[in-house]
N, C-alpha and C positions, 0 to 999 in steps of 0.2 A: 395860452389857449385853455379854455375851460371844456373839459370833456363832459358829455351828456350825463355820465354817472354822478358827477359832482352836484347835479341839480336835484337829485332824488329826494334829498331832505332839506333843500335850501330854505323853503318857506318856513318849515318847522324850526330850523336852526336860528334863522334871523329873528323870527317872532319870539321864540322862547328866550333867546339870549337878551333881546331888548327888554322884554317884559320882566325877566329876572333882574335886570338892572333897575327897572322901575320899582320892583317890590322891595328893593333894598332900603328904602327910606319911607315906608308907608306908615310908620308908627306914630306920626304926629297927632293923629286923631284919637289915640288911645287916652289922652288926657282931656277929652272934650268936656265942656262945661255941663253941669247938671241942668242948667237953664235951657230948656228945649227951644225957646225962642232964639237964643244965641246960637244954638247948634244949627238951626235952619239956615243961618246966614254966614256960617263959618266955612270958608274955602281954605283948603290946606295946600296952597301952592308951595312947592319946595323946589329950589333951584335944580337939584339933581334930576327929579322926575321931569320937570319942564324941559330941561336941556336934552334929556334922552328922547323925550317925545318929539321935540323939534328935529333932532338929529335923524330919527327914523323917518319922519315925514319928509325931511329934506332929501334923503336917499331915494325914497319912493318917488317923489315928484321929479327928481332928476331923470329917473327912468320911466316916467309915465307914458312915454310914447310906445312902450311895449305892452301897455294895458289899454283896454277899451274904456269908454266913459262909464259904463256900468260897473266895471271892475274897480275903477277909481272911487266911485261913490261907495261901493261896498267896503273897500279897504279903509277909507277915511271915516266912514260911519262906525265900523268895528273898532278902530283905534280910538275914536272919540268916546265911544261907550266905555271902553276899558279905562281910559284916562279919567273920565268923569266919575266912574265908580270908585276910584282911588283918591281923587283930589277934591271932589265937590263936597258939599255938606252931607251927602249920603254917607261918606266915610265916618263922620262924627256921629250921625244918627245910628249907624250900624253898631256902635258901642253901647247904645242904650235901648235898642229895639231889635228883637229877633226878626221881625218882618223886614225891617230896613236892611238887616244883615243878609237876609235871603235875596233881597233885590240886588245887593252888591255881589253876592256869590253867583247868582244866575247871570249877571252881567259879565263877570270875568271868567266864568266857567262854561257858559253856553252861548249867550247871545253875541258877545263881542267876538270870541273865537270863531263862531259859525260864519259871521259876515266876513271876517278876514280870510278864512279858508275858502269861502265862495269866490273871493276876489282873485284867487290864484296869483299871489303877488311875487312869485319867484322870479319871473322874467324881469319885471320892473325893478325889483330890489337888486338883482345882479347887474342890470344895465345902469342903475343909478349909483352903484357903489364906486367910490374913488378907486383908481387903479392900485394905489398903495395899500389900501385896506383890503381890496379883493385879493391881490397877489401875495401880500405880506402876511395876512392873517386868515382870511376866509378859506382860500384854496388849500394852504397847508393843513388847516384843521380838518377840512372836508376830506382830505386824503388819508387821514389817520384811520387805520382799519378798525380799531376798537370803537372809535366814535361812530363811524359809519355803521358798524354792526349794532351798536346800542340803538341808534336812531331807526335802523331797519326793523329791529324787534318791536320797539315802542310804536312804530307806525303801522304795524299789522292790525287790521280791523278788530279782531277778537281781543288782542292784548290791549289795544287802545280803549275798547269798550269796557273791559274789566277795570282798567285804570280809572276811567271816567266815573264809573259807578262807585268804586271804592272811595275815590276822592269826595264824592257827594255824601256818602254815608259816614265815613270815618270822621270827617271834620264836624259832623253834627252830634257826635257822642257828647253828652252833657259835660263830662269831666274835661274833655278835650276843648270844648268851647269855652269853658270857664278859664282854663289855662291860657287860651289864646287871647281872651279879653284882658288878662292880667299880665301877660308877657309879650312885649312888643316884637321881640325876635321870633317867638313862636307864631305870633300872628302873621308876621311877614312870610314865614315858612308855609303857613296855611294858604295864604293868597298865591304864593308861587306854585305850590302843588296843584291848586285848583286851576290856575291859568295854564300850566303845562299840560295837565290832563285834558283840558278843553281843547287846546291847540292840537295836540296829537290826535285826539279823537276826531275832530272835524276835518283836519287835513287828511286823515286816512279815509274818511267817508267820501270826501269830495276830490280825491286824487284825480286829476285830469287824465292820467294815463289809463288807457283801457287794458284789459287782460290781453296777452299774458304778461305784459310789462308791469301793469298795476294789478292790484288784487281783484278777485272776481266780484262782480256786482252782487251775486247771490250771497257771498260772505258779508259784504257791506250791509245789505238789507238785514241779514240775520243778526249782525252785531247791533245795528240800530234798534231793531225790535227788542233785543235783549235789554239794552239800556232803557228803552221805553217802558218795558215791563217793570224794571226796578224802580223807575221814577214814578210810575203809576201807583204801585203798591206803597212806596214810602211816602209819597206826597199825599195820597188819600188818608193814610194813617195819621200823618201830622195834622191834616186839615180837620179831622174828626175826633182827635184825642180829647180826653176830658180832664187831664191832670197837667199841672205846670211841671215842665221838665228842665227848663233852663233858668233857674233863679239867679244866675250870675248877672242877668240883665236888669235885675231889680225886682222887688216884690210889690212895689207901688205902681202907679201909673207909668206906662212907658210911652212917651210922646203922646199922651192923652188916651192911651188904650190900657185896658186891664191886661195883666200878664197872660191869661188864658186866651183872650181874643188876639193879642199880639202874636202868640205862638201859632194859633190856628190860621191867622192871616198869612204867616210865614209859610205854613204848610200848603195853603192854597196857592201861594205864589210859586212854590215848587211844582205843585200839581198841574195848574192850568197853563201858564206860559211855558214851563219846562216841557210838558207833554206836547204842546202845540209846536214847539221848535223841533222836537223829535219827529213828529208826524210830517212836518214840512221837509225835514231831512230825508225821511223815507221816500217821499214823493219825488224829491230832486234826484235821488239815486236811482229810483225806478225809471224816471224819465230819461236819465243818462243811459241806463241799461237798454231801454227801448230804442233810443236813437242809435246805439251801437248795433243792436240787432238789425235794425232797418238798414244801416250801412252795410253790415255783413251780408244781409239778404240781397242788397243791391249789387254788391260785388259778385256774389254767387250767381245771381240772375244774369249779369252781364257776361260772366265767364261761360255760363251755359249757352247764352245766345251766341257768343263768339264761337263756341264749339259747334253749335248747331249751324251757324253760318258757314263754318269751315266744312262741315259735313255736306251741307247743301252745295257749296262751291265745288267740292270733289265730285259729287253726283252730277252736277251740271257739266263739269269738265269731262267726266266719263261719257255722259250722253252726247256731248259735242264731238268727242273723239269717235264715238260710234257712228255719228252722222257723217263725219268726214270719211271714215273707213268705208261706210256703206256707199257714200257718193263715189269714192274712188273705185270701189268694186263695180258700181253701176256703170261708171264711165268705161272702165276696163271691159266689162261685159258687152257694152254697146259697141266699143271699138272692135272687139273680137268678133261680134256678130256681124258688124258692118263689113269687116274684112272678109268674112266667109261669104256674105251675100254678094259683095263686089266681085270676089274671085269666082263665084258660081256664075254670075251674069256674064263676066268676061269669058268664061269657059264656053258658055252657050253661044256667045257672039262669034267666037272663033270657029266653032263647029257649025 
């Protein structure tokens, strides 16, 4: 039996664990050819990543009856985006172009995780998980207090928002980027960190549980606006800067672009699509907040109506009882009066 509390961080656990496995072998693109034409056609299919992607999709599709059509589309689209960001020619281009690298980062940090979180995949993943895997691995891990506590902290909107913003800014520090481009293990760590931050952030924003079980919608909106503010400022600065900050990508043309144009384009990618997704996230959370308030108002209105109906019923009962009592008194008075009249007439007849 799976208790409801074991589902609290199911989606984050499954997605983070699967994507951590995926990031374990991402370094194949680090030795991409300097020939940009060759890079555009280089797909980095690796057995491990492909097997893991198929395995995750197999579990999800086994339990697809627990998800609606829209949820399935969102999950498959989000998974495809993250897979392509790591295995398509984009991965090779990300080693020689700052703009391409930002497309990859926004795919694994924001766009893909956002769609997966919107799909609410916990039910389908649990339903599709083989019994041996569910009972032998997942449930024992989910019951470990330390792990549950860690996931609980990382899933709080404010913590997730700070983690999300730090992951965005930290990995763009020029010296950190230069090391990531030259160290495949460090590059993998960067990708894992960004994916984990994105998954925790979007799952905490789109948590289907309403307060008090889930976090308050006001806190979610505040966290989203905070991350949006960071992205606006940082993205705008990157898009308008006038100096080259990431020479590790090369000082010559980068996939046909000058270094400054390449870096400005990367900033624009962070600024426009990134802010757009944040704004959409705010709208989605506010819409969920509005629906909950409407439901709450409906419950309160029905409760008031029931109470009013009960009061009306009591009043009607009291009025009915008064009418019955009045009728009985009237009948009694009539019978008493009739008895007196009959007795008086009978007395006159006798005399």
